[in-house]
VOTOR-599409 format. One record per atom (N, C-alpha, C, O, CB): x, y, z. Coordinates in steps of 0.02 Angstrom, whole numbers, plus 50000, padded with zeros to 5 digits. Glycine has a CB too. Layout:
REM VOTOR-599409
XYZ;...
//
This chain:
REM VOTOR-599409
500424994050000;500005000050000;500445006250000;500875007050043;499525000050061;500335010749951;500745016649945;500545021749999;499955023250009;500675019749875;501055024350033;500925029350084;500845036150052;501195038050005;501495029450135;500365039850079;500255046650054;500805051250079;501025050850137;499555049250077;501045055450033;501575060050052;501345064850107;500775067250105;501815064049991;501765066150156;501575070950208;501495077950179;501825079750130;502095071050264;501055081750208;500935088550184;501525092950204;501695093450263;500285091350212;501835096250156;502405100750173;502155106950209;501565108850202;502795102650109;502585110250247;502385116350281;502225121850231;502495121950176;502925118750330;501795126450251;501615131850206;502205136450193;502545138550240;501025135850236;502335138050131;502875142750115;502665150050123;503075154550119;503125141550045;502015151150134;501755157950141;501565159350213;501295155050247;501145159050094;501695165350237;501485167150304;500735168750306;500415169450254;501885173150330;500465169250366;499775171350373;499715178750352;500205182450351;499535170450446;499105180550334;498965187550318;498375189750360;497825187050354;498815188450241;498475194650403;497945197050448;497655191450491;497055191350505;497385200450408;498085186750511;497855181250553;497515175650515;497235171150546;497405183850604;497535175750449;497185170750407;497705166550369;498155169350338;496695174150357;497635159950373;498085155550338;497995155950262;497445157550239;497985148250361;498515154650223;498425154250151;498025147950133;497985143150171;499115154050115;497725148150074;497365142350049;497875137350023;498345139149987;496855144349992;497775130950041;498205125650016;497795121049972;497255118949991;498535121550075;498045119549913;497705115149865;498175109449847;498745110649826;497475118949802;497935103349855;498315097449832;497995095049767;497395093549766;498315091749887;498375094749715;498105092749650;497915085349652;498355081149664;498615094249594;497285083749640;497065076749645;497285072549586;497505075049534;496305076449650;497225066049595;497415061449541;496945062449482;496355064149491;497385054049565;497205061549423;496805062349363;497195066149310;497685069449325;496145065949379;496955065649250;497295069049194;496815073449155;496895074449095;497625063849147;496305076049190;495805080149156;496075087149141;495785090749100;495175080649197;496615089049173;496875095749166;497585095449138;497995091349160;496865099549234;497735099749091;498405099949063;498875104149105;499475102649108;498385102648991;498615109249139;499035113749177;498725114949247;498145113549259;499125120449140;499145117649291;498915119449358;498375124849352;497885124749389;499505121949402;498465129449307;497975134849297;497285132149280;496785134349309;498205139549241;497245127249235;496605124549216;496235121649276;495635122449284;496685119149162;496615118149319;496295115149378;496035120549426;495485119949451;496805110649415;496435125749438;496215130949484;495615134749458;495185136749497;496785135749499;495575135849394;494985139249365;494355135249382;493845138149401;495065140049289;494395128649375;493815124449391;493715123849466;493145124149490;493885117549359;494255122949503;494215121649574;493945127749613;493555126949659;494905119749601;494145133549593;493965139549631;493315142649609;493055147249641;494515144649625;493035140149554;492405142949527;492475150549517;492005154349528;491815141349574;493075152549498;493215159649486;493295160849412;493415156149374;493845161949525;493235167049392;493325168549321;494055167449302;494505168449342;493105175849306;494165165449239;494865164449217;495285170649227;495885170049240;494875162449145;494985176549222;495365182649231;495635183349301;496195185849311;494935188549215;495245181349352;495475181749421;496065177049432;496565179049462;494905179949469;496005170949408;496545166049416;497165168249377;497725167649402;496315159049393;497065170749317;497635173049277;497995178849313;498605179249311;497405175249207;497605183149344;497905188649382;498335186149439;498865188949453;497375193249408;498105180849474;498495177949528;499155175249503;499685176249534;498095172449564;499125171649447;499745168949419;500215174549395;500815174249406;499595164149361;499935179549362;500345184949336;500705188749392;501255191249383;499905189849295;500375189249450;500665192749507;501125188349549;501405190649598;500115195649551;501195182049529;501625177449566;501345175449634;501715173949680;502295180549577;500675175449639;500355174049704;500235166649716;500085164749773;499695177749707;500295162549665;500215155349673;500915152349679;501315153049633;499815152049613;501065149149735;501745146649746;501735139149761;501225136349782;502085150449804;502305135949750;502385128949766;502705128049834;502785132849871;502815125549713;502875121849850;503145120349916;503805123749930;503995124749987;503225112849924;504165125649877;504815129049885;504735136549892;505225140149898;505275127449827;504105138949889;503985146049896;504045149949831;503935155949830;504445148949945;504235146649777;504305149949713;503635150349676;503215145849683;504825146449670;503555155649638;502935156549600;502855150949549;503325149049515;502925163449566;502245148449543;502095143349494;501825146749431;501355150649436;501565138149522;502125145549373;501885148749312;501205145949290;501045140249306;502395147949255;500825149949255;500155147949234;500175141749189;499695137749189;499815153649197;500715140849151;500745135149105;501105129149136;501295124549100;501085137149041;501205129149202;501535123549235;501125117149223;500525117249234;501635124849311;501445111749202;501075105549189;500725102949252;500985103549308;501545100149161;500145100249242;499765097449298;500125091249324;500315086849285;499045095749277;500235090949391;500585085349422;500185082849482;500175086249533;501315087249443;499845077049476;499455074549532;499865074149596;500435071749595;499165067649516;499585076349652;499925076249716;500305082549732;500545083449788;500395070549717;500375086849683;500735093149694;500335097749740;499715097849737;500885096649626;500675101549782;500355106449825;500505113449800;501065114949778;500585105649899;499995117749802;500085124849788;499735128849843;499255126549873;499825126749717;499985134949854;499705139249905;499575146149876;499915148249829;500175139749967;499085149649904;498955156549884;498485159649936;498155156149974;498645156949812;498475166249937;497995169749979;497415172249936;497525175149883;498345175750016;496825171049960;496235174049927;496195181349948;496385183150004;495575170149946;495935185449904;495795192349924;495185192249970;494655190049950;495675196949861;495265194750032;494705194350079;494125198750057;494235204050027;494935196250149;493515196750072;492935200950055;492925207150099;493245207450152;492285196950064;492575212250076;492485218250117;492065216350177;491515213550170;492155224050076;492315217850237;491965215950298;491875222050343;492335226050352;492345210450336;491275222550372;491155227850421;491465225650487;491315220150511;490395229250429;491885229650518;492185227750582;491645226450635;491175230250641;492665233250607;491735221050672;491275219550727;491515223550788;492045222050815;491255211750743;491125228550809;491375233450858;491295231450931;491145235550974;491035239850848;491405225050945;491335222551013;491975218951034;492285215650993;490715217851020;492165219651098;492795216551120;492745208951124;492215206051136;492995219251188;493315205851114;493395198651121;493785197551186;494385198551188;493775195451058;493425195651238;493725195251305;494085188551316;493795183251304;493185196251359;494715188851338;495085182751355;494925180951427;495065184751473;495855183851345;494625175051437;494435172651503;495005168851536;495105169251597;493805168151498;495375165151496;495925160951522;496445160051467;496275159251409;495655154051548;497075160151488;497605158851440;498185155451476;498415157851528;497845165351407;498425149851448;499025146651473;499415144151413;499265146051356;498855140751522;499915139951424;500335137751369;499995132751322;500265130951270;500965134751396;499405130451342;499055125351302;498415127951270;498265126251213;498895119451345;498025132051306;497375134151282;497245141551293;497575144751335;496825130151316;496775144251255;496515150951265;495755150351264;495475147651216;496785156051211;495425152851315;494695152851318;494465160151314;494685164351352;494425149351383;494005161551267;493775168351258;493025168751265;492665163751257;493985171051190;492785174751280;492075176251286;491895180051223;491985186151219;491905180351352;491635176551174;491505179451107;490875183751107;490365181851136;491445173851055;490895189451073;490285193351066;489825190651012;490045186650970;490455200651052;489205192951012;488755191450956;489045194350892;489425199150893;488045194250970;488865191350836;489035193650768;489745192150746;489925193850690;488915201050764;490155189150788;490835187550769;490895180050756;490785176050802;491345189850824;491055178150695;491135171050678;491745168250715;492205171950733;491215170150601;491735161650727;492295158550763;492905157950718;493455159950738;492095151650790;492815155250658;493375154150612;493205156850543;492615157650527;493555146650608;493715158350502;493585161050435;493155156250393;493285150250388;494235162350399;492645159150363;492205155150320;491755159850281;491475164550308;491785150150363;491695158550216;491245162450174;491435169850173;492005171550158;490535161750198;490955174050191;491075181350188;491375184050252;491495190050258;490425184950175;491505179650301;491815181750364;492515178750369;492595172650378;491375179550425;493025182950362;493715180450358;494145183850412;494325180650461;494005181650288;494305190150402;494725193650451;494325195450513;494605195950568;495035199850421;493665196550505;493245198150562;492975191650593;492375190350592;492665202950542;493435187850619;493265181550653;493675181250717;494185184550724;493405175250607;493425177250764;493775176650828;494485173950819;494955176450850;493385172050876;494565168950776;495225165950766;495715170950737;496275171650764;495175159850721;495535174350684;495985179150653;496145184850700;496725187050703;495685181850588;495655187350736;495785192850782;496245190750839;496695194450858;495125195550810;496135184750866;496555182450920;497275181350898;497745183050933;496275175950949;497365178450838;498045177550813;498415184150808;499005184650824;498035174050744;498055189350786;498375195950780;498485199050849;499025201550863;497935200550736;497975198950891;498005202450955;498485199051004;498825202451042;497315202950985;498505192351004;498925188751051;499615187151023;500065185251060;498585182451072;499685187850957;500325186150927;500465178650928;501045176550936;500875189750961;499935174550919;500015167250919;499765164650851;499175162850846;499625163950980;500195164450800;499965162550733;499725155450727;499345153850682;500515163650685;499935150950773;499735143950767;499105142450807;498905136650813;500295139450791;498785147550835;498165146550873;497645143250828;497565145050770;497905153350900;497275138450857;496755135050819;496135134150861;496165134250923;496995128250794;495555133350829;494925132450865;494805125150880;494875120850837;494345135350823;494625123650943;494465116750963;493745114950945;493585109150939;494585115751038;493325120050937;492625119050918;492365125650891;492745130550888;492185116650980;491735125950872;491455132050844;490825134150881;490465130050909;491305131150769;490715140650880;490095143550906;489805147650850;490155151350817;490225147850971;489145147050840;488825150850786;488995158250790;489085160950844;488065149850789;489035161350732;489195168450729;488715172750770;488915177550802;489195170850657;488075170950770;487575174950804;487535173450879;487195177050916;486895173750773;487865168150902;487855166250972;488465169151007;489025168750981;487825158550980;488365171851067;488925174451107;489135169251158;488775164351170;488725181051142;489735170251187;489935165951242;490605162651233;491025164951194;489435160651252;490705157351271;491365154251280;491575149851221;491195145651197;491375150251343;492195150851200;492495146851146;493205144951167;493575149051195;492495150651077;493385138651153;494045136051171;494505135851110;494315133151058;493985129051203;495105138651117;495615138351064;496235134851092;496355134951152;495785145451039;496615131851048;497225128351068;497835132051043;497825135050989;497225121051042;498375131851082;498985135451066;499445131451022;499755134150976;499345137451130;499495124851035;499965120651000;499605116050951;499165112250971;500385116451050;499775116250886;499435112050837;499455104650854;498965101050841;499745113150770;500005102250883;500055095050898;499595092950954;499475086950963;500775093350916;499315097650993;498855096051047;498125097151028;497675095251066;499025100151108;498005100150971;497325102050951;496855096050949;496275096450970;497325105450884;497105090450923;496685084450917;496435082050984;495865079650988;497065078950883;496845082551035;496625080151102;496035084151128;495585081451158;497205080651152;496045090751115;495495094951138;494875094151094;494305094151118;495705102351140;494985093351029;494415092150984;494065085651001;493455085050995;494655092150912;494455080651023;494165074251042;493695074951101;493195071251105;494715069251058;493835079551147;493385080651204;492685082451179;492185079851205;493655086251249;492645086751130;491995088851103;491675083151063;491075081951067;492075095051059;492085079751024;491815074150984;491525068751028;491005065851012;492365071150940;491855067251084;491635061951129;491175064451184;491015060751230;492235058551159;490955070651178;490475073651225;490725073451297;490355071951344;489805069951221;491355075151305;491665075351371;491705082551398;492015083851450;492355072251369;491395087151362;491365094151383;490645095651403;490185094351365;491615098951327;490555098451463;489885100451484;489785107751464;490135112151488;489785099451562;489295108751421;489135115551398;488445117551423;487975113551422;489175115851321;488395123651445;487755126251469;487625132951436;488065137251434;487745126851547;487025133751410;486845139851375;486285143451412;485925140551452;486635138351302;486225149851398;485665153851424;485305157051365;485625159051317;485925159351474;484645157451369;484255160351315;483685164451343;483435163051398;483995154951267;483475169451305;482875173251321;482375171851266;482525172551206;483025180951328;481765169951286;481245168151239;480565169451272;480535170851331;481305160651217;480025169051234;479365170051265;479245165151321;479495159551321;478815169351212;478855167351369;478655162951425;477965160051411;477495163751396;478655166751493;477905153451414;477275150051404;477105146151467;477415141051480;477305145251342;476615148551506;476455145051569;476195138051559;476205133951605;475935149051607;475965136451498;475715129751485;476265124851466;476145118751461;475195129951429;476865127351455;477415123051435;477705119551497;477925122851544;477975127051398;477695112951496;477915108951553;478685108351553;478975104851511;477595101951552;478995111851599;479725111851605;479915110451678;479525112051723;480035118551580;480505107651690;481035105851641;480855099551602;480435095551623;481705104851677;481175098751546;481085092751505;481705091751462;482095096351451;480445093251461;481775085651437;482305084051391;481995082951322;481565078651313;482705077651414;482225086851274;481965086551206;482415082051165;483025082851164;481905093651174;482115077251132;482485072751088;482165072751019;481555072051013;482495065451117;482565073450967;482295073250899;482865071850850;483455071750868;481935079850881;482675070850788;483175070050735;483195076450694;482695078550666;483005063850689;483785079550692;483875085950657;484325084850597;484845081650601;484175091250704;484105087550540;484485086950478;484605094050451;484145098050448;484105082550425;485215095350432;485395101850401;485705100450333;486245097650328;485895105850447;485345102450280;485575101350212;486075106850193;485975112750209;484985101150163;486595104950158;487085109850133;486735114750086;486365112750042;487685106350097;486865121150097;486565126250054;485885128650077;485625133450049;486515123549985;485595125350127;484945127450155;485075131050220;485455128650262;484475121250165;484755136750230;484895140850289;484685137450354;485035137950404;484555147450282;484115134150352;483845131350414;483925123850419;483975120350369;483115133150420;483945121450481;483915114250495;483195112450510;482795116850525;484395112250555;483035106050505;482345104050519;482335097350556;482795093250550;481945103650455;481795096350593;481685090050627;481325085250579;480855087150546;481275091050693;481565079050577;481275074050532;481145067750572;481375066950629;481745072650472;480775063250542;480645056750573;481295052650575;481715053350531;480085052950536;481355048550625;481935044250630;482245044150699;482005047550744;482455046350580;482775040350706;483105039750771;483385046450792;483725049750753;483665034450767;483255048550854;483505055050877;484265055550874;484615050850893;483265056350948;484505061250851;485215062650852;485365069150888;485935071450889;485485062950781;484845072150919;484925078550954;484555078251021;483985076151024;484665084450912;484895080251074;484615079951141;484775086451178;485355088651179;484885073851181;484265089651207;484355095851243;483935095851307;483335094351305;484175101951199;484245097451362;483885098451425;483675105751428;484095110251422;484325096451487;483025107051438;482765113851439;482465115251507;482025111551530;482235114851383;482695120651539;482435122551604;482255129951603;482595134051572;482965121151660;481715131751637;481525138751646;481815141151712;481675138351764;480745139651645;482225146351709;482555148751771;482205154951799;482265156351859;483285150351757;481835158651757;481475164551781;480985166751727;481075165251668;481965170351800;480465170351748;480005173351699;479745179851727;479775181051788;479415168551681;479505184151682;479285190751701;478575192151678;478295188451638;479765196051674;478295197551705;477605199351689;477535201551617;476975201451590;477365204751735;478085203651585;478035205951515;478035200151466;478045201251405;478605210551500;478015193951491;477955188251447;478615185151425;478615180851381;477575190051388;479165187351454;479815184451436;480035179251487;479885179851547;480335189951430;480405174251463;480695169251507;481445168751495;481695170051441;480355162451495;481795166751548;482505165451542;482605157951550;482335154951597;482935169451594;482985154851505;483035147651502;483755145351509;484215148751485;482735145051437;483855139651540;484495136151542;484445130351493;483985126251498;484675133751614;484905129951447;484905124751396;485555120751402;486105123551400;484835127751324;485485114251411;486065109851418;486055104751362;485675099851366;486085106351489;486455105651310;486445100951254;486835094551270;487375094651299;486745104251191;486535088951250;486885082651257;487215080551192;487605075751191;486405077251279;487055084051138;487345082851072;487485089651041;487345094851071;486855078651026;487775089650981;487985095950951;487775096850879;488185098750837;488715096650956;487145095550863;486905096550795;486865103950778;486755108150822;486225093150786;486945105550714;486905112450691;486225115450709;485705112550695;487015112850616;486235121350742;485635125050761;485195121250810;484605122850817;485225126850700;485475116350844;485075111950888;484655115750939;484055114550944;485525107150924;484965120250976;484595123851028;484045128150999;483495128651026;485065128151071;484185131350944;483705135650911;483115131650884;482535133650889;484025139750855;483265125950855;482745121550828;482305118850884;481695118850878;483055115750788;482605116650938;482215113650993;481785118951029;481215117451047;482685110351043;482045124851038;481645130151070;481065132051025;480505133151049;482075136251086;481185132450961;480645134050914;480115128550914;479515129950910;480925134950843;480335122250917;479865116650918;479425116650980;478865114250979;480245110050914;479685119451035;479295119951096;478815125851095;478415126651141;479755120651156;478845129851042;478395135551037;478655141851070;478285146651078;477735133851067;479295141851089;479605147751120;480265149351085;480795148351114;479715146551197;480225151751023;480845153150985;481255158551020;480985163151050;480685155350913;481915157851015;482365162551048;482305169451016;482285170050955;483095159951043;482285174551057;482215181351032;482805183150987;483375181351000;482175186351091;482655186750934;483165189050887;483395183850837;483875184950802;483745191350925;483045178150834;483265172950788;483025174550717;482415175150706;482995165950810;483485175450669;483285177150601;483065171250558;482875172050501;483845180650567;483095165150587;482935159150548;482335155250575;481985151950536;483525154550547;482205155650639;481675151750670;481225156350711;481485160150752;481965145950714;480575156250702;480185151350664;480165152450589;479965147950552;479485151250689;480375158350564;480385159450492;481005163450474;481265167250514;479745162950469;481225162550412;481815165950387;481625173250372;481165174550334;482095162450324;481995177850401;481865184950389;482375187650339;482865184350323;481905188950455;482235193550313;482675196550263;483355198050294;483395200050352;482365203150235;483895197050256;484565198550282;484625205850303;484345210250271;485105196850230;484985207050357;485095213850380;485695216750343;486135212950323;485185214250457;485735223250335;486305226250300;486955224850338;486955224050399;486205233850292;487505224550301;488165223650333;488275229350382;488155235250367;488735223450280;488525227650441;488645232650491;488065234050537;488115238250581;488855238850459;487505230550527;486915231350571;486985226350628;486885220350618;486235230350531;487155228750686;487265224450743;486725225150797;486835223950856;487955225850774;486135227150775;485575228050822;485225221350835;485265216750795;485075233250794;484905221050891;484485215350911;484825208550901;484595204550861;483835215450872;485375207350936;485725200950929;485295195050954;484865195950998;486385201150968;485425189350927;485105183150950;485225182351025;485795182951048;485375177050911;484695181051062;484755180651135;484935173651158;484555170251193;484095182951168;485535171551137;485805165051155;486535165951175;486925169151139;485735159951095;486715163151232;487375164051260;487655157451285;487325153851323;487345169151318;488265155751264;488615149951290;488895151851358;489435154751363;489195147451241;488525150251411;488665152851478;489235149251514;489665152451544;488045152451520;489245142451510;489735138651549;490075133351505;489785130751458;489405135251609;490715132051522;491115127051488;491525123451541;491915126551576;491565130251432;491435116851546;491785112951597;492075106651565;491735103251527;491305111051655;492715105151582;493035099151555;493675097851593;493955102151627;493175099951480;493905091651587;494555089751614;495075090551559;495005087651505;494555082451642;495585094551572;496085095951521;496435089351502;496725086051545;496595101151546;496425087451438;496725081151417;497485081151418;497805075851414;496495079351348;497795087051424;498515087551424;498785088251495;499275084951513;498745093451382;498465092551536;498725093951603;498335090351658;498585089751714;498705101351616;497725087951643;497315084651693;496945089551738;496595087451784;497735080251736;497005096051726;496675101151767;495925101151753;495715100551695;496975108151754;495525101951806;494805102651798;494645110051784;494745114351826;494415100251861;494395111351724;494245118251704;493495119651710;493085115551691;494485119651632;493325125451738;492635127851741;492635135251724;492885139351763;492315126451812;492345136951668;492335143851645;491615146351640;491165142551624;492695144551578;491525152751655;490865155851652;490905162451615;491345166451628;490575156951724;490445163551569;490425169751531;490215175451576;489795174751620;489945169051471;490515181251564;490325187251601;489815191551564;489645196951587;490925191251616;489575189151508;489105193051468;488395192351494;488225187551529;489135190851395;487975197151475;487265196851491;486865197351427;487115199951376;487065202651541;486255194851428;485815195151370;485395201551376;485025202451424;485375188851365;485455205851325;485165212551328;484405212451334;484125216851367;485365216351267;484075207651303;483345207551306;483085206151376;482525207851393;483065202351258;483505203051418;483295201651487;483455207651532;483055209451575;483645195351513;484035210651522;484235216251565;483885222651547;483745226751590;484995217251562;483735223551482;483385229651460;483035228251394;483305229851340;483875235551453;482445225351398;482095223351337;481945229251291;482025228651230;481445219751355;481745234851319;481565240551277;482155242851234;482065244351175;481325246251322;482745243151264;483335245251227;483515240151174;483685241951118;483925246351274;483465233651191;483635228451142;483145228751084;483355228351026;483615221451175;482495229451098;481985229551046;482055235651001;481895235350942;481285229351076;482295241151030;482385247250991;483035247150953;483165251550912;482355253351035;483455242150966;484085241550930;484595246650952;485005248950912;483975242250857;484575248451016;485045253451042;485675250251070;486115253751094;484705257751096;
//
């Protein structure tokens, strides 16, 4: 059995805390040149790709520019930086809760994506932390939705990242969330919600379908007010996409500020940071797989709709 060649280190440095794109040319002879493959692979116009080659922005493992007419070679690696999209700065601080030689735990604000993806690249928690802390090898152990605030765990050393990611995969991390949603006196709580959630690629929302449950959430009401609002503690036993939002919506108490549930609303303009989703990753507890330390972290953030509903509703 032929062993796969190890991936060589990137010859390009990060740019604004963002890694260069790495492409490994797959087996096959459908392309005569590296350029032909990238035109198809990137779904970009030939002019954009030609501009990258002309500027010497596509490089090989030796750091030298790859010419546009370079013959296609299966297994070859090339690197380049994409031009980042125009992004509105997220004007909220990224608070560091804990930092040691192995991990960094931050209290992420609403509207800040965890890692670069799609139209959010430099305005992400990972890119900002790499720049602000001066730790270019920082990596995310898990993700938190862009619209959700709260605790996120990052790893300092790439060789240790897998150990921390395994904690989340094996459900060895206790996560607790807080949400503000309508109060329904007829809703019998606490309860454990179990269902099967499916999220199709390219579809904005996830949905519950028939079948064996793959999503479990403990839902508790911790307080309610005369104005019809409730504060909830949500403890997920699984980590399906949009799980907490889907389960709260299914109970008839969708989380305030949710642009997808119960119905998809029109996209807000870039830079509109009003009325954030009232969901917060409040607590994170786990045994450190490297040091054996018992970690217990708590977010210092508050949900605006609970502390001052009028201001939150007015978008102030």
